[in-house]
C-alpha positions in Angstrom: 126.0 113.7 22.4 127.6 114.8 26.0 126.0 118.3 25.4 122.8 115.8 25.9 123.2 113.7 28.3 125.4 115.8 30.6 121.9 117.8 31.5 119.9 114.7 31.6 122.6 113.4 34.4 122.6 116.2 36.3 118.8 116.3 35.7 118.5 112.8 36.9 120.8 113.4 40.1 118.4 116.1 41.5 115.5 113.9 40.9 117.1 111.2 43.0 118.6 113.4 45.4 115.0 115.3 45.4 113.3 111.6 46.6 116.0 110.4 48.6 115.8 113.4 50.8 112.4 113.2 51.3 112.7 109.5 51.9 115.1 110.4 54.9 112.8 112.9 56.3 109.4 110.4 56.2 112.2 107.8 57.8 113.4 110.3 60.5 110.1 112.0 61.2 108.8 108.1 61.8 111.7 107.2 64.0 111.1 110.4 66.0 107.2 109.9 66.3 107.9 106.1 67.3 110.3 107.9 70.1 107.7 109.7 71.3 104.9 108.0 71.3 107.2 105.3 73.1 108.3 108.2 75.6 104.4 109.0 75.8 103.3 105.2 76.9 106.0 104.9 79.6 104.9 108.4 80.8 101.3 106.6 80.5 103.3 104.0 82.9 104.5 105.7 85.6 101.0 107.2 86.3 99.2 104.3 85.9 101.9 102.7 88.4 102.1 106.2 90.6 98.1 106.3 90.5 97.9 102.2 92.1 100.5 103.0 94.6 98.3 106.0 95.7 95.0 104.0 95.5 96.9 100.8 97.7 98.2 103.3 100.2 94.9 105.6 100.6 93.3 101.9 101.3 96.1 101.1 103.3 95.1 103.9 105.3 91.7 103.8 105.1 92.2 100.6 107.1 94.3 101.4 109.4 91.7 104.1 110.7 88.8 101.9 110.8 91.0 99.5 112.2 92.0 101.9 115.1 88.4 103.3 116.1 87.3 99.8 116.1 89.6 99.1 118.4 89.3 102.1 120.8 85.6 101.2 120.4 85.9 98.0 121.6 88.8 99.0 124.1 86.1 101.2 126.0 82.9 98.4 125.7 85.1 96.4 127.7 86.2 99.2 130.0 82.7 100.4 130.2 81.1 96.6 131.1 83.5 96.3 133.2 82.7 98.9 135.5 78.8 98.0 135.4 80.1 94.3 135.9 82.1 95.8 139.6 79.1 97.2 140.4 76.4 94.9 139.5 74.9 97.2 136.8 75.3 94.9 133.8 72.5 95.5 131.7 71.4 94.2 128.0 72.2 96.9 126.7 75.4 96.5 127.6 76.1 93.7 126.6 74.3 94.3 123.3 77.0 97.1 123.3 80.0 94.8 123.9 78.6 92.8 121.3 78.6 95.1 118.8 81.5 96.6 119.4 83.4 93.0 119.2 81.6 92.5 116.3 82.9 95.5 114.3 86.4 94.7 115.8 85.8 91.9 114.1 84.6 93.1 110.6 87.7 95.7 110.6 90.5 93.0 111.8 89.4 90.2 109.0 89.7 93.8 106.3 93.1 94.4 107.5 94.5 91.2 106.9 93.8 91.2 103.2 95.6 94.5 103.0 98.5 95.6 105.9 101.6 94.6 106.2 102.9 92.3 108.2 104.3 94.0 110.8 101.0 95.8 111.5 99.0 93.0 111.2 101.2 91.6 114.2 100.3 94.4 115.9 97.0 94.6 115.0 96.9 90.5 115.8 98.6 90.8 119.5 95.7 93.7 120.0 93.0 91.3 118.8 94.0 88.7 121.0 94.0 90.4 124.6 90.8 92.2 123.3 89.1 88.3 122.9 90.9 87.0 125.9 89.5 90.4 128.2 85.8 89.5 126.4 86.0 86.3 127.0 86.4 86.7 130.8 84.2 89.2 131.2 81.5 87.4 129.5 82.6 84.1 131.8 82.3 86.3 135.1 79.0 87.7 134.1 77.4 84.4 133.3 79.1 82.7 136.6 80.5 80.1 134.3 83.7 78.9 135.5 87.3 80.0 134.6 89.2 78.7 131.9 92.2 79.7 133.2 93.3 79.9 137.2 93.4 83.4 137.9 90.7 85.0 136.4 89.2 87.7 138.2 87.8 91.3 137.8 91.1 92.4 139.3 92.7 90.8 136.5 90.6 92.0 133.7 91.3 95.2 134.5 94.8 94.6 134.5 94.8 92.9 130.9 92.2 96.4 130.1 94.8 99.0 131.2 98.2 97.4 129.7 96.2 96.7 126.6 96.4 100.3 126.2 100.2 100.5 125.4 99.4 97.3 122.7 97.0 99.6 121.5 99.6 102.6 121.1 102.0 100.4 119.6 99.7 99.2 117.1 99.4 102.8 116.0 103.0 103.8 116.3 103.7 101.2 113.7 100.5 102.0 111.1 101.7 106.0 111.0 105.5 104.7 110.7 104.2 102.3 107.6 102.4 105.7 106.1 104.6 108.2 106.6 102.2 109.7 109.2 104.4 110.4 112.2 100.6 112.2 113.5 97.1 111.2 114.1 95.2 111.8 110.4 92.4 114.8 110.4 89.5 114.2 111.8 91.3 110.6 113.8 90.4 111.3 117.3 93.5 111.0 119.6 92.1 108.8 122.4 93.4 109.0 125.7 94.3 105.8 128.3 91.3 104.7 130.9 91.7 106.5 134.7 94.4 104.9 136.7 93.3 101.7 138.8 95.7 103.2 141.6 97.4 100.6 143.9 94.2 99.0 144.3 94.4 98.1 140.4 90.8 99.6 140.3 89.3 102.7 138.8 88.2 105.8 140.8 84.7 106.4 139.1 82.5 104.5 136.8 81.4 105.8 133.3 78.6 107.4 134.6 81.2 110.0 136.7 79.4 107.9 140.0 81.6 106.8 142.5 81.7 102.7 142.6 
């Protein structure tokens, strides 16, 4: 009887071992597959976060560029309007250009309020308020409207225009620092400050190149 049972037991154990081996191999392969899928999912999640962060940074940078450009345009139009107002040569075209620059800046500033970090927004808000004050003074002088504050004059307006340059520079510095751009990005104009008004705080020449 032992001669019959032993081979059967050996065969049975062999079959069981084969089945168990296949089962273990399958389970190990399944675990490896799950681990591989989990790793791939984490990698995709990291890539999605990176893409989102990159898109956000690019959107903020684009907002900075358009806001800076609009601020410089507005500042330039205020400066041009000051020259024309002092020379008594304000035209409807100049008024229209100034109002267009104001609207353009307000649109870019409104966009910045929804996108940029707090420190950059604080600098942009300071510039926005200064631009608005100067605009109000020049428009009241143009329309012969009584001043809202004591001391409003062409001289004081130009002082504000000149001082605003430092605020614009500080705004750009904060913007570049927040995006790790120590220098203006390619294609961004490098602005120049207005002419030194000299001891009288007046410009030395008008926008058309003629002496005032």
